[in-house]
DSSP file (Angstrom, degrees, kcal/mol; ACC not computed):
  #  RESIDUE AA STRUCTURE BP1 BP2  ACC     N-H-->O    O-->H-N    N-H-->O    O-->H-N    TCO  KAPPA ALPHA  PHI   PSI    X-CA   Y-CA   Z-CA
    1    1 A M     >        0   0    0      0, 0.0     4,-2.6     0, 0.0     5,-0.2   0.000 360.0 360.0 360.0 128.2  119.1 -231.2   32.2
    2    2 A K  H  >  +     0   0    0      1,-0.2     4,-2.7     2,-0.2     5,-0.2   0.887 360.0  50.2 -59.2 -44.8  117.0 -228.5   30.8
    3    3 A K  H  > S+     0   0    0      1,-0.2     4,-2.2     2,-0.2    43,-0.3   0.882 112.9  46.6 -65.8 -38.0  118.2 -228.6   27.1
    4    4 A L  H  > S+     0   0    0      2,-0.2     4,-2.7     1,-0.2    -1,-0.2   0.904 112.5  50.4 -69.6 -40.7  117.8 -232.4   26.9
    5    5 A D  H  X S+     0   0    0     -4,-2.6     4,-2.6     2,-0.2    -2,-0.2   0.909 111.4  49.0 -62.8 -41.3  114.2 -232.1   28.5
    6    6 A N  H  X S+     0   0    0     -4,-2.7     4,-2.5    -5,-0.2     5,-0.2   0.941 112.3  47.8 -62.6 -46.7  113.4 -229.4   25.9
    7    7 A F  H  X S+     0   0    0     -4,-2.2     4,-2.7    35,-0.3    -2,-0.2   0.917 112.1  49.6 -56.7 -46.6  114.6 -231.5   23.1
    8    8 A A  H  X S+     0   0    0     -4,-2.7     4,-2.3     2,-0.2    -2,-0.2   0.912 110.9  49.9 -64.5 -42.4  112.7 -234.6   24.4
    9    9 A S  H  X S+     0   0    0     -4,-2.6     4,-1.7     2,-0.2    -1,-0.2   0.928 112.1  47.2 -61.3 -46.7  109.5 -232.6   24.7
   10   10 A C  H  X S+     0   0    0     -4,-2.5     4,-2.2     1,-0.2    -2,-0.2   0.919 111.8  50.7 -62.2 -43.9  109.8 -231.2   21.2
   11   11 A L  H  X S+     0   0    0     -4,-2.7     4,-2.8     1,-0.2    -1,-0.2   0.875 105.3  56.6 -64.1 -36.0  110.6 -234.6   19.8
   12   12 A D  H  X S+     0   0    0     -4,-2.3     4,-1.1     1,-0.2    -1,-0.2   0.896 107.7  48.3 -58.3 -41.2  107.5 -236.1   21.5
   13   13 A I  H  < S+     0   0    0     -4,-1.7     3,-0.4     2,-0.2    -2,-0.2   0.918 111.8  49.2 -65.2 -43.5  105.3 -233.5   19.7
   14   14 A L  H >< S+     0   0    0     -4,-2.2     3,-1.7     1,-0.2    -2,-0.2   0.902 106.9  56.2 -64.4 -39.7  107.0 -234.3   16.4
   15   15 A R  H 3< S+     0   0    0     -4,-2.8    -1,-0.2     1,-0.3    -2,-0.2   0.798 101.7  58.2 -61.0 -28.4  106.5 -238.1   17.0
   16   16 A Q  T 3< S+     0   0    0     -4,-1.1    -1,-0.3    -3,-0.4    -2,-0.2   0.452  78.3 126.6 -83.4  -0.5  102.8 -237.4   17.4
   17   17 A A    <   -     0   0    0     -3,-1.7     2,-1.0    -4,-0.2     3,-0.1  -0.324  61.3-133.8 -61.3 137.9  102.4 -235.9   13.9
   18   18 A D     >  -     0   0    0      1,-0.2     4,-1.8     2,-0.1     3,-0.3  -0.810  21.0-173.0 -95.0  99.0   99.8 -237.4   11.8
   19   19 A F  T  4 S+     0   0    0     -2,-1.0     4,-0.5     1,-0.2    -1,-0.2   0.664  82.5  60.6 -75.4 -13.1  101.7 -237.9    8.5
   20   20 A T  T >4 S+     0   0    0      2,-0.2     3,-0.9     1,-0.2     4,-0.5   0.905 106.1  47.1 -71.7 -44.3   98.5 -239.0    6.7
   21   21 A L  G >> S+     0   0    0     -3,-0.3     4,-1.4     1,-0.2     3,-1.2   0.860 104.8  62.1 -62.3 -37.7   97.0 -235.6    7.6
   22   22 A A  G 3< S+     0   0    0     -4,-1.8    -1,-0.2     1,-0.3    -2,-0.2   0.722  90.2  70.1 -63.0 -21.3  100.2 -233.9    6.3
   23   23 A D  G <4 S+     0   0    0     -3,-0.9    -1,-0.3    -4,-0.5    -2,-0.2   0.827 116.6  16.7 -64.1 -31.7   99.5 -235.3    2.9
   24   24 A N  T <4 S+     0   0    0     -3,-1.2     2,-0.6    -4,-0.5    -2,-0.2   0.489 107.4  79.6-125.0  -5.7   96.6 -233.0    2.2
   25   25 A D     X  -     0   0    0     -4,-1.4     4,-2.3     1,-0.2     5,-0.2  -0.922  53.1-165.4-118.1 109.4   96.6 -230.1    4.8
   26   26 A D  H  > S+     0   0    0     -2,-0.6     4,-2.1     1,-0.2    -1,-0.2   0.871  90.0  49.1 -63.1 -41.6   99.1 -227.3    3.9
   27   27 A I  H  > S+     0   0    0      2,-0.2     4,-1.8     1,-0.2    -1,-0.2   0.864 111.9  49.1 -67.4 -35.3   99.0 -225.7    7.3
   28   28 A Y  H  > S+     0   0    0      2,-0.2     4,-2.2     1,-0.2    -2,-0.2   0.885 110.2  51.9 -66.0 -40.4   99.6 -229.1    9.0
   29   29 A R  H  X S+     0   0    0     -4,-2.3     4,-2.4     2,-0.2    -2,-0.2   0.905 109.1  49.9 -61.4 -42.9  102.5 -229.7    6.7
   30   30 A T  H  X S+     0   0    0     -4,-2.1     4,-2.6     1,-0.2    -1,-0.2   0.895 109.5  52.2 -65.3 -39.3  103.9 -226.3    7.5
   31   31 A G  H  X S+     0   0    0     -4,-1.8     4,-2.4     2,-0.2    -2,-0.2   0.896 107.8  50.9 -63.3 -41.6  103.5 -227.2   11.3
   32   32 A V  H  X S+     0   0    0     -4,-2.2     4,-2.1     2,-0.2    -2,-0.2   0.927 112.4  46.0 -64.3 -45.2  105.4 -230.5   10.9
   33   33 A V  H  X S+     0   0    0     -4,-2.4     4,-2.3     1,-0.2    -2,-0.2   0.918 113.0  50.8 -64.3 -42.3  108.3 -228.8    9.1
   34   34 A G  H  X S+     0   0    0     -4,-2.6     4,-2.1     1,-0.2    -2,-0.2   0.896 109.9  48.9 -60.1 -41.7  108.3 -226.1   11.7
   35   35 A Q  H  X S+     0   0    0     -4,-2.4     4,-2.6     1,-0.2    -1,-0.2   0.865 109.4  53.8 -65.8 -37.1  108.4 -228.7   14.5
   36   36 A F  H  X S+     0   0    0     -4,-2.1     4,-2.7     2,-0.2    -2,-0.2   0.934 107.9  49.9 -60.9 -47.3  111.2 -230.4   12.8
   37   37 A N  H  X S+     0   0    0     -4,-2.3     4,-1.9     1,-0.2    -2,-0.2   0.906 112.7  45.9 -60.7 -44.4  113.2 -227.2   12.6
   38   38 A L  H  X S+     0   0    0     -4,-2.1     4,-2.4     2,-0.2     5,-0.2   0.923 112.7  51.0 -63.9 -46.9  112.6 -226.5   16.4
   39   39 A T  H  X S+     0   0    0     -4,-2.6     4,-2.1     1,-0.2    -2,-0.2   0.883 108.7  51.4 -58.9 -41.8  113.5 -230.1   17.2
   40   40 A F  H  X S+     0   0    0     -4,-2.7     4,-2.2     2,-0.2    -1,-0.2   0.898 109.1  50.5 -62.6 -42.2  116.7 -230.0   15.2
   41   41 A E  H  X S+     0   0    0     -4,-1.9     4,-1.5     1,-0.2    -2,-0.2   0.936 114.2  43.7 -61.3 -48.4  117.8 -226.7   17.0
   42   42 A L  H  X S+     0   0    0     -4,-2.4     4,-2.3     1,-0.2   -35,-0.3   0.819 110.8  56.8 -70.7 -28.8  117.2 -228.2   20.4
   43   43 A A  H  X S+     0   0    0     -4,-2.1     4,-2.5    -5,-0.2    -2,-0.2   0.962 108.7  42.9 -64.8 -52.0  118.8 -231.5   19.5
   44   44 A W  H  X S+     0   0    0     -4,-2.2     4,-2.2     1,-0.2    -1,-0.2   0.837 115.8  50.2 -67.3 -30.6  122.2 -230.0   18.4
   45   45 A K  H  X S+     0   0    0     -4,-1.5     4,-2.2    -5,-0.2    -1,-0.2   0.888 111.1  47.5 -73.4 -40.9  122.2 -227.7   21.5
   46   46 A A  H  X S+     0   0    0     -4,-2.3     4,-2.4   -43,-0.3     5,-0.2   0.897 111.8  52.6 -64.6 -40.9  121.4 -230.6   23.9
   47   47 A L  H  X S+     0   0    0     -4,-2.5     4,-2.2     1,-0.2    -2,-0.2   0.936 109.7  47.7 -58.2 -49.2  124.2 -232.6   22.1
   48   48 A Q  H  X S+     0   0    0     -4,-2.2     4,-2.5     1,-0.2    -1,-0.2   0.906 110.8  51.9 -59.2 -43.2  126.7 -229.8   22.6
   49   49 A E  H  X S+     0   0    0     -4,-2.2     4,-2.1     1,-0.2    -1,-0.2   0.918 111.1  45.9 -62.4 -43.8  125.7 -229.4   26.3
   50   50 A V  H  X S+     0   0    0     -4,-2.4     4,-1.4     2,-0.2    -1,-0.2   0.880 111.7  52.7 -69.7 -37.1  126.2 -233.2   27.1
   51   51 A M  H  <>S+     0   0    0     -4,-2.2     5,-2.5    -5,-0.2     4,-0.2   0.919 108.7  50.3 -64.3 -41.5  129.5 -233.2   25.2
   52   52 A K  H ><5S+     0   0    0     -4,-2.5     3,-1.7     1,-0.2    -2,-0.2   0.918 107.5  53.3 -59.9 -42.4  130.6 -230.2   27.3
   53   53 A L  H 3<5S+     0   0    0     -4,-2.1    -1,-0.2     1,-0.3    -2,-0.2   0.811 107.8  51.6 -61.9 -28.6  129.6 -232.1   30.5
   54   54 A H  T 3<5S-     0   0    0     -4,-1.4    -1,-0.3    -3,-0.2    -2,-0.2   0.409 117.7-116.9 -85.1  -1.2  131.8 -234.9   29.3
   55   55 A G  T < 5 +     0   0    0     -3,-1.7     2,-0.5     1,-0.2    -3,-0.2   0.801  47.8 176.2  69.2  30.7  134.7 -232.5   28.8
   56   56 A V    > < -     0   0    0     -5,-2.5     3,-1.7    -6,-0.1     4,-0.3  -0.555  32.6-120.8 -71.1 122.2  134.9 -233.0   25.1
   57   57 A A  T 3  S+     0   0    0     -2,-0.5    -1,-0.1     1,-0.2    -5,-0.0  -0.406  96.6  21.6 -61.2 131.5  137.5 -230.7   23.6
   58   58 A G  T 3  S+     0   0    0     -2,-0.1     3,-0.4    -6,-0.0    -1,-0.2   0.387  92.8 104.0  93.5  -4.7  136.0 -228.4   21.0
   59   59 A A    <   +     0   0    0     -3,-1.7    -7,-0.2     1,-0.2    -2,-0.1   0.617  57.0  84.3 -85.1 -12.4  132.4 -228.7   22.3
   60   60 A E  S    S-     0   0    0     -4,-0.3     2,-0.3     1,-0.1    -1,-0.2   0.861 106.5  -4.0 -61.7 -36.5  132.4 -225.3   24.0
   61   61 A S  S    S+     0   0    0     -3,-0.4     2,-0.2     2,-0.0    -1,-0.1  -0.951  77.4 114.3-150.7 165.4  131.5 -223.5   20.8
   62   62 A G        -     0   0    0     -2,-0.3   -14,-0.0    -3,-0.1    -3,-0.0  -0.683  58.0 -75.1 145.3 160.3  130.9 -224.1   17.2
   63   63 A S     >  -     0   0    0     -2,-0.2     4,-2.4     1,-0.1     5,-0.2  -0.308  52.9-101.6 -75.4 166.4  128.3 -224.2   14.4
   64   64 A P  H  > S+     0   0    0      0, 0.0     4,-2.9     0, 0.0     5,-0.2   0.920 125.2  53.2 -56.6 -41.2  125.7 -227.0   14.3
   65   65 A R  H  > S+     0   0    0      1,-0.2     4,-2.3     2,-0.2     5,-0.2   0.921 110.0  46.8 -63.1 -41.7  127.9 -228.6   11.5
   66   66 A E  H  > S+     0   0    0      2,-0.2     4,-2.5     1,-0.2    -1,-0.2   0.895 113.1  48.2 -65.4 -38.4  131.0 -228.5   13.7
   67   67 A I  H  X S+     0   0    0     -4,-2.4     4,-2.6     2,-0.2    -2,-0.2   0.916 113.2  48.0 -69.8 -41.7  129.1 -229.9   16.7
   68   68 A L  H  X S+     0   0    0     -4,-2.9     4,-2.2    -5,-0.2    -2,-0.2   0.916 112.3  49.1 -65.5 -40.5  127.6 -232.7   14.6
   69   69 A Q  H  X S+     0   0    0     -4,-2.3     4,-2.4    -5,-0.2    -2,-0.2   0.924 112.9  47.0 -63.8 -44.6  131.0 -233.6   13.1
   70   70 A L  H  X S+     0   0    0     -4,-2.5     4,-1.9     1,-0.2    -2,-0.2   0.930 111.3  51.9 -63.4 -43.3  132.6 -233.7   16.5
   71   71 A A  H  X>S+     0   0    0     -4,-2.6     5,-2.6     1,-0.2     6,-1.3   0.883 111.0  47.2 -61.0 -42.1  129.8 -235.8   17.9
   72   72 A Y  H ><5S+     0   0    0     -4,-2.2     3,-0.9     4,-0.2    -1,-0.2   0.919 109.7  54.2 -63.3 -44.8  130.1 -238.3   15.1
   73   73 A K  H 3<5S+     0   0    0     -4,-2.4    -2,-0.2     1,-0.2    -1,-0.2   0.853 114.2  40.2 -59.7 -37.5  133.9 -238.4   15.6
   74   74 A I  H 3<5S-     0   0    0     -4,-1.9    -1,-0.2    -5,-0.1    -2,-0.2   0.419 120.1-104.9 -95.8   0.2  133.6 -239.2   19.3
   75   75 A G  T <<5S+     0   0    0     -3,-0.9    -3,-0.2    -4,-0.6    -4,-0.1   0.585  87.2 118.1  92.0   9.3  130.7 -241.6   18.9
   76   76 A F  S   <S+     0   0    0     -5,-2.6     2,-0.4    -6,-0.2    -4,-0.2   0.773  82.1  40.1 -79.2 -26.3  127.8 -239.6   20.2
   77   77 A L        -     0   0    0     -6,-1.3    -2,-0.2    -9,-0.1     3,-0.2  -0.935  62.9-171.5-120.8 148.1  126.2 -239.8   16.7
   78   78 A H  S    S+     0   0    0     -2,-0.4     2,-0.4     1,-0.2    -1,-0.1   0.567  75.6  49.9-115.2 -11.6  126.2 -242.9   14.5
   79   79 A D     >  +     0   0    0      1,-0.1     4,-1.8    37,-0.1     3,-0.4  -0.705  55.0 171.8-129.5  81.0  124.8 -241.7   11.2
   80   80 A A  H  > S+     0   0    0     -2,-0.4     4,-2.6     1,-0.2     5,-0.2   0.827  77.3  58.9 -60.1 -33.7  126.6 -238.6   10.1
   81   81 A A  H  > S+     0   0    0      1,-0.2     4,-2.1     2,-0.2    -1,-0.2   0.919 106.4  47.1 -65.6 -41.1  125.0 -238.7    6.6
   82   82 A V  H  > S+     0   0    0     -3,-0.4     4,-2.5     1,-0.2    -1,-0.2   0.919 113.9  47.5 -64.5 -43.8  121.5 -238.4    8.1
   83   83 A W  H  X S+     0   0    0     -4,-1.8     4,-2.3     2,-0.2    -2,-0.2   0.850 112.5  48.1 -70.3 -33.7  122.5 -235.6   10.5
   84   84 A L  H  X S+     0   0    0     -4,-2.6     4,-2.2     2,-0.2    -1,-0.2   0.870 111.8  50.4 -75.6 -29.8  124.2 -233.6    7.7
   85   85 A L  H  X S+     0   0    0     -4,-2.1     4,-2.8    -5,-0.2     5,-0.2   0.889 109.3  52.4 -64.4 -40.2  121.2 -234.1    5.5
   86   86 A M  H  X S+     0   0    0     -4,-2.5     4,-2.6     2,-0.2    -2,-0.2   0.924 109.3  48.7 -58.6 -45.7  119.1 -232.9    8.4
   87   87 A L  H  X S+     0   0    0     -4,-2.3     4,-2.2     2,-0.2    -2,-0.2   0.923 112.3  48.8 -62.3 -44.5  121.2 -229.8    8.7
   88   88 A K  H  X S+     0   0    0     -4,-2.2     4,-1.4     1,-0.2    -2,-0.2   0.933 113.4  45.8 -59.0 -47.6  121.0 -229.1    5.0
   89   89 A K  H  X S+     0   0    0     -4,-2.8     4,-1.2     1,-0.2    -1,-0.2   0.849 111.3  52.5 -66.2 -37.0  117.2 -229.5    5.0
   90   90 A R  H  < S+     0   0    0     -4,-2.6     4,-0.5    -5,-0.2     3,-0.2   0.910 108.6  52.1 -64.5 -39.3  116.9 -227.4    8.1
   91   91 A N  H  < S+     0   0    0     -4,-2.2    -2,-0.2     1,-0.2    -1,-0.2   0.797 119.0  34.1 -67.8 -29.1  118.9 -224.6    6.4
   92   92 A I  H >< S+     0   0    0     -4,-1.4     3,-2.0    -5,-0.2    -1,-0.2   0.515  90.2  96.5-103.5  -2.5  116.7 -224.6    3.2
   93   93 A A  G >< S+     0   0    0     -4,-1.2     3,-1.2     1,-0.3    -1,-0.1   0.834  81.7  55.1 -57.4 -34.6  113.3 -225.4    4.9
   94   94 A V  G 3  S+     0   0    0     -4,-0.5    -1,-0.3     1,-0.2    -2,-0.1   0.649 108.3  50.7 -74.1 -12.0  112.3 -221.7    5.0
   95   95 A H  G <  S+     0   0    0     -3,-2.0     2,-0.6    -4,-0.0    -1,-0.2   0.232  79.1 118.5-108.9  14.1  112.9 -221.5    1.3
   96   96 A I    <   +     0   0    0     -3,-1.2    -3,-0.0     1,-0.2     3,-0.0  -0.737  17.8 147.8 -87.5 122.4  110.8 -224.4    0.2
   97   97 A Y        +     0   0    0     -2,-0.6     2,-0.4     0, 0.0    -1,-0.2   0.481  43.8  95.6-122.9 -15.3  108.0 -223.5   -2.1
   98   98 A N     >  -     0   0    0      1,-0.1     4,-2.0     2,-0.0     3,-0.3  -0.679  67.4-142.4 -87.0 128.4  107.7 -226.5   -4.3
   99   99 A E  H  > S+     0   0    0     -2,-0.4     4,-2.8     1,-0.2     5,-0.2   0.859 102.3  55.1 -59.6 -35.9  105.1 -229.1   -3.3
  100  100 A D  H  > S+     0   0    0      1,-0.2     4,-2.1     2,-0.2    -1,-0.2   0.880 107.8  49.3 -67.2 -36.3  107.4 -232.0   -4.3
  101  101 A E  H  > S+     0   0    0     -3,-0.3     4,-2.2     2,-0.2    -1,-0.2   0.862 111.0  49.7 -68.1 -37.2  110.2 -230.6   -2.1
  102  102 A I  H  X S+     0   0    0     -4,-2.0     4,-2.8     2,-0.2    -2,-0.2   0.921 109.5  51.8 -66.3 -43.0  107.8 -230.4    0.8
  103  103 A D  H  X S+     0   0    0     -4,-2.8     4,-2.2     1,-0.2    -2,-0.2   0.917 110.3  48.3 -56.5 -43.5  106.6 -233.9    0.2
  104  104 A E  H  X S+     0   0    0     -4,-2.1     4,-2.4     2,-0.2    -1,-0.2   0.897 111.2  51.1 -66.2 -38.3  110.2 -235.1    0.3
  105  105 A M  H  X S+     0   0    0     -4,-2.2     4,-2.8     2,-0.2    -2,-0.2   0.949 109.7  50.0 -61.9 -49.0  110.8 -233.1    3.5
  106  106 A I  H  X S+     0   0    0     -4,-2.8     4,-2.5     1,-0.2    -1,-0.2   0.902 112.0  47.1 -58.4 -43.1  107.8 -234.7    5.2
  107  107 A L  H  X S+     0   0    0     -4,-2.2     4,-3.2     2,-0.2     5,-0.4   0.901 111.9  50.7 -65.4 -41.0  108.9 -238.2    4.2
  108  108 A L  H  X>S+     0   0    0     -4,-2.4     5,-3.0     2,-0.2     4,-2.5   0.918 110.2  50.1 -60.3 -44.3  112.5 -237.5    5.4
  109  109 A I  I  <>S+     0   0    0     -4,-2.8     5,-2.6     3,-0.2    -2,-0.2   0.954 117.5  40.7 -57.2 -51.8  111.1 -236.3    8.7
  110  110 A R  I  <5S+     0   0    0     -4,-2.5    -2,-0.2    -5,-0.2    -1,-0.2   0.937 126.3  29.8 -60.6 -50.7  109.0 -239.4    9.1
  111  111 A D  I  <5S+     0   0    0     -4,-3.2    -3,-0.2    -5,-0.2    -2,-0.2   0.776 135.9  10.3 -92.3 -30.0  111.3 -242.0    7.9
  112  112 A S  I  X5S+     0   0    0     -4,-2.5     4,-1.7    -5,-0.4    -3,-0.2   0.736 120.5  50.5-118.3 -40.8  114.8 -240.8    8.7
  113  113 A F  I  ><S+     0   0    0     -5,-3.0     4,-3.0     2,-0.2     5,-0.2   0.923 107.9  50.3 -76.7 -42.7  114.9 -237.8   11.0
  114  114 A I  H  ><S+     0   0    0     -5,-2.6     4,-2.9    -6,-0.3     5,-0.2   0.956 112.2  48.4 -58.8 -49.1  112.5 -238.9   13.8
  115  115 A P  H  > S+     0   0    0      0, 0.0     4,-2.2     0, 0.0    -1,-0.2   0.898 112.9  48.9 -57.8 -37.3  114.5 -242.2   14.1
  116  116 A A  H  X S+     0   0    0     -4,-1.7     4,-2.4     2,-0.2    -2,-0.2   0.930 111.6  48.5 -63.7 -47.2  117.7 -240.2   14.2
  117  117 A F  H  X S+     0   0    0     -4,-3.0     4,-2.9     1,-0.2    -1,-0.2   0.917 111.5  51.2 -56.4 -45.5  116.3 -237.8   16.8
  118  118 A S  H  X S+     0   0    0     -4,-2.9     4,-2.2     1,-0.2    -2,-0.2   0.920 109.6  48.7 -63.2 -44.5  115.1 -240.8   18.9
  119  119 A A  H  X S+     0   0    0     -4,-2.2     4,-2.5     1,-0.2    -1,-0.2   0.907 112.1  50.0 -61.5 -42.9  118.5 -242.5   18.8
  120  120 A L  H  X S+     0   0    0     -4,-2.4     4,-3.2     2,-0.2     5,-0.3   0.933 108.1  53.1 -61.1 -46.8  120.2 -239.2   19.8
  121  121 A Q  H  X S+     0   0    0     -4,-2.9     4,-2.3     1,-0.2    -2,-0.2   0.928 110.7  46.4 -53.1 -48.7  117.8 -238.8   22.7
  122  122 A K  H  X S+     0   0    0     -4,-2.2     4,-2.4     1,-0.2    -1,-0.2   0.926 113.9  48.3 -60.7 -46.7  118.6 -242.3   23.9
  123  123 A T  H  X S+     0   0    0     -4,-2.5     4,-2.7     1,-0.2    -2,-0.2   0.928 112.1  48.6 -56.9 -48.7  122.3 -241.7   23.6
  124  124 A L  H  X S+     0   0    0     -4,-3.2     4,-2.5     1,-0.2    -1,-0.2   0.864 110.0  51.3 -66.9 -36.7  122.2 -238.3   25.3
  125  125 A Q  H  X S+     0   0    0     -4,-2.3     4,-2.7    -5,-0.3    -1,-0.2   0.922 112.3  47.2 -65.3 -44.0  120.2 -239.7   28.2
  126  126 A E  H  X S+     0   0    0     -4,-2.4     4,-1.9     2,-0.2    -2,-0.2   0.917 113.8  47.3 -60.8 -45.7  122.7 -242.6   28.6
  127  127 A K  H  X S+     0   0    0     -4,-2.7     4,-2.0     2,-0.2    -2,-0.2   0.887 113.0  48.8 -67.5 -37.8  125.7 -240.2   28.5
  128  128 A L  H  X S+     0   0    0     -4,-2.5     4,-2.5     2,-0.2    -2,-0.2   0.911 110.0  51.4 -67.9 -42.7  124.0 -237.8   31.0
  129  129 A D  H  X S+     0   0    0     -4,-2.7     4,-2.0     1,-0.2    -2,-0.2   0.895 108.7  52.5 -58.3 -38.2  123.2 -240.8   33.3
  130  130 A K  H  X S+     0   0    0     -4,-1.9     4,-1.6     2,-0.2    -2,-0.2   0.920 109.4  48.2 -65.9 -45.3  126.9 -241.8   33.1
  131  131 A V  H  X S+     0   0    0     -4,-2.0     4,-0.7     1,-0.2    -1,-0.2   0.913 111.7  49.5 -60.9 -43.6  128.0 -238.2   34.1
  132  132 A E  H >< S+     0   0    0     -4,-2.5     3,-0.6     1,-0.2    -1,-0.2   0.840 109.1  53.2 -66.7 -33.4  125.6 -238.1   37.0
  133  133 A C  H 3< S+     0   0    0     -4,-2.0    -1,-0.2     1,-0.2    -2,-0.2   0.811 102.9  58.0 -69.1 -30.0  126.8 -241.5   38.2
  134  134 A D  H 3<        0   0    0     -4,-1.6    -1,-0.2     1,-0.3    -2,-0.2   0.699 360.0 360.0 -71.2 -18.4  130.4 -240.3   38.2
  135  135 A W    <<        0   0    0     -4,-0.7    -1,-0.3    -3,-0.6    -2,-0.2   0.485 360.0 360.0 -83.4 360.0  129.6 -237.5   40.6
């Protein structure tokens, strides 16, 4: 599935980030935050697509928040707090000018968001494999 492949490719790039380099290089830090934003967008869209393939009512349309809440409700996501924090940080990322906020964002990406993306990738692949087996 194209959306899942795009999400997986983007996540692979984010996983390769050198977070030590991000401590001191402003352009690199900006790149990590930008890659996070892109990965988040592709993640929720892949999630929505797999839920639609599973016939989940309400998955046809909706904001990222609605899709994330629905996914948590039906068990496609397991840590709603991390995903809602991710959504919040994605929404304010373009307005971060304070170095402390950028430092916090980089740490969240490394310690919380990449693991959550990885768990979603695994779940979506399993759900997609199940749909393909049913055909």
